[in-house]
C-alpha positions in Angstrom: 157.3 35.6 138.0 153.5 35.4 137.3 152.8 38.2 139.4 155.2 40.3 137.5 153.5 39.4 134.4 150.1 40.5 135.5 151.7 44.0 137.2 153.0 44.3 133.7 149.3 43.1 131.8 147.8 45.8 134.4 149.7 48.6 133.4 149.5 47.6 129.4 146.0 48.1 129.8 145.4 51.0 131.4 148.0 52.7 129.0 145.7 51.5 125.9 142.6 52.7 127.9 144.2 56.2 128.8 145.6 56.9 124.8 141.8 55.5 124.1 140.2 57.5 125.7 142.6 60.5 124.9 142.7 59.7 121.5 138.1 59.8 121.4 138.5 63.5 123.7 141.0 65.2 121.5 139.0 64.1 118.8 135.9 65.0 119.4 137.1 68.7 120.9 139.0 69.3 117.8 136.8 67.8 114.9 134.5 71.4 115.5 137.7 73.7 116.5 138.0 74.6 112.8 135.0 75.9 110.6 135.5 76.5 106.9 133.6 78.1 104.3 134.4 78.2 100.4 133.6 81.7 98.9 134.7 80.7 95.4 135.9 77.7 93.2 136.8 77.0 89.6 138.6 74.7 87.3 137.9 77.4 84.1 136.2 73.9 83.3 132.9 76.4 81.7 135.2 79.0 79.9 134.0 81.4 82.1 135.4 82.8 85.5 132.7 84.9 87.6 134.0 88.0 89.8 137.4 88.1 88.1 138.5 90.5 85.2 141.2 91.5 83.3 143.2 94.5 82.4 145.9 94.6 79.8 146.9 96.4 76.7 145.2 96.7 73.3 145.0 99.2 70.3 148.4 98.1 69.3 149.8 98.5 72.9 148.9 101.8 73.2 146.9 101.5 75.4 146.3 99.7 78.9 142.7 98.4 80.8 140.1 96.3 80.3 140.4 93.4 78.1 138.5 90.0 77.3 139.2 86.8 79.7 140.8 84.1 78.2 141.1 80.8 78.9 143.8 77.9 77.4 143.7 74.2 77.0 147.5 73.1 79.0 148.0 70.0 80.3 144.7 68.3 79.8 142.6 71.1 81.9 141.2 74.5 81.4 143.0 77.3 82.5 142.6 81.0 83.1 145.7 82.4 80.0 147.9 82.6 78.9 148.6 86.0 80.0 151.4 88.6 79.3 151.8 91.7 80.9 148.1 91.7 82.2 146.0 91.7 85.7 143.6 89.8 86.5 141.7 90.9 89.6 139.4 88.9 91.8 136.5 90.4 93.7 134.2 88.9 96.5 131.5 91.0 98.2 129.3 90.3 101.3 131.7 87.4 102.8 130.5 86.0 106.1 132.2 86.2 109.2 135.6 84.5 109.2 138.9 85.5 110.8 141.4 83.7 108.1 140.7 83.3 104.7 143.4 80.5 102.8 144.2 81.2 99.0 145.3 78.0 96.7 145.9 78.3 93.3 148.2 76.3 90.3 150.2 78.9 88.8 151.8 77.8 85.0 155.2 79.7 84.7 155.1 79.6 80.4 158.3 79.7 77.7 160.7 82.6 78.0 161.1 83.6 81.7 164.4 85.0 83.4 163.5 85.9 86.4 160.5 88.1 85.6 157.9 89.8 87.9 155.2 88.3 89.0 153.1 90.0 91.8 150.4 88.5 94.2 148.5 91.9 96.2 145.5 91.0 98.5 143.1 93.4 99.7 145.8 96.5 98.5 148.3 94.1 100.7 151.5 93.0 99.2 151.9 89.3 99.7 154.3 88.3 96.4 156.2 90.0 94.6 158.6 87.1 93.1 160.9 85.8 89.6 160.3 82.7 88.0 162.4 81.3 85.6 163.0 78.4 83.4 165.8 79.0 81.9 168.9 76.4 84.1 171.1 79.0 83.5 169.3 82.3 85.4 168.2 82.3 89.0 165.4 83.0 90.1 164.1 84.6 93.8 161.0 82.6 94.3 160.5 81.2 97.2 162.2 85.1 98.6 161.2 88.4 97.4 162.4 89.8 94.5 164.8 92.9 95.3 164.8 92.7 99.3 168.5 91.1 99.7 167.7 87.5 99.9 169.8 84.7 98.0 168.4 83.8 94.6 167.4 80.3 94.3 167.5 77.6 90.7 165.5 78.4 88.2 162.2 76.2 88.9 163.1 75.6 92.9 160.1 76.0 95.1 157.6 73.6 92.2 155.6 71.4 92.1 156.8 70.3 88.3 159.2 71.5 85.7 158.2 68.5 83.6 155.8 70.3 81.6 156.3 71.3 77.4 156.1 75.0 77.2 152.5 77.0 76.3 153.6 78.6 72.7 157.5 79.0 71.4 158.6 76.0 73.9 156.0 74.0 73.5 158.6 71.3 72.0 160.6 71.7 74.8 159.3 69.5 77.6 161.0 72.2 80.4 159.0 74.7 78.9 156.6 75.1 81.4 156.7 75.7 85.4 153.8 74.7 87.8 154.0 76.1 91.3 150.9 75.0 94.0 150.1 78.4 95.7 149.1 78.0 98.9 148.6 81.0 101.2 146.5 81.6 104.5 146.4 85.1 106.1 144.7 86.8 108.9 141.8 88.8 107.0 138.2 89.4 108.5 137.5 91.7 106.0 133.7 91.3 104.0 135.1 92.3 100.8 137.7 90.2 98.8 140.0 91.5 96.6 143.2 89.4 94.7 145.3 91.0 92.3 147.4 89.2 90.2 150.2 90.3 87.9 153.4 90.5 85.7 156.4 92.3 84.1 159.6 91.7 82.4 161.1 90.3 78.5 158.6 90.1 75.7 156.0 92.5 76.6 152.6 91.7 75.3 153.9 89.0 73.5 152.3 85.9 75.1 153.7 83.1 73.0 157.2 84.4 74.3 156.9 84.6 78.1 152.9 83.9 80.3 151.6 82.9 82.9 148.1 81.0 83.2 146.5 79.9 86.9 143.9 77.0 87.5 141.8 75.6 90.0 141.9 78.6 92.1 140.1 78.0 96.0 139.3 81.1 97.6 138.2 79.8 101.6 137.0 81.1 104.8 138.0 80.1 107.7 135.5 80.4 110.6 136.3 80.1 114.3 133.6 78.1 116.4 
C-alpha cells in the first residue's frame, strides 16, 4: 500500500514539474513572438483629429467635397460626428515595417436607420459593406455584407449595446442608438494606410434624422520578430 502511494506521489510530482517547465518554456518562447506598434490612436477628447479629413454635401446640397471636421458629445464621451452622407478618410504614411494591421473603433448608429448602407475600405479594398437598422420591424444586413444573398438579421444584431438614446430625433428613445465594436485584422505590409468610412441612405444630409459617429479609434501594426 505504501509503495503504491509513493509511486503515485512520484508520478504526480513529475507531472507537476513537467507542467511547470512547459509553462515557463512556452511563456518565454511566445511572449516575444508578436510585436505591435500603435500607428494611430484617438478618443477625440480634444475636439481634433489629425490625419482625418471629411467630405460631405454643402452649398444647399448642390456640391460634395471637403467640409469641416465635426465633433459631438455622446454618452459621456467625445465622438467624431454626427455624420450623414459623409465620407471620412484617415490617412497615415511612412509606417514602420509590419505584416498585418489591426483596426479598432466604436461605431455609433444614431436614430432612424432602416438597413441603410455603411462601408469601410482600407487601401482601396472593401472590407465592410453592410446595412444597419435601429428599427425593430426592419432587419439588417450586419454582420453580413449587404446585397450578397446572405440572410438578414434582426435590428441591432452583433451590437455591443442597443440601449443608448438617439442623438437627435430619437434623443428621448432609450433604444435610439446602437453601438458596435468594430475589430478587424488584415494582412497588410503597405507603408501607407488609408481607411475610408462612408454611409448612404434615407434622410440625405439630414443628420438629425439619421447619423453615425465613431470613437476610440486605434490602428495597430503587427510585426513578426
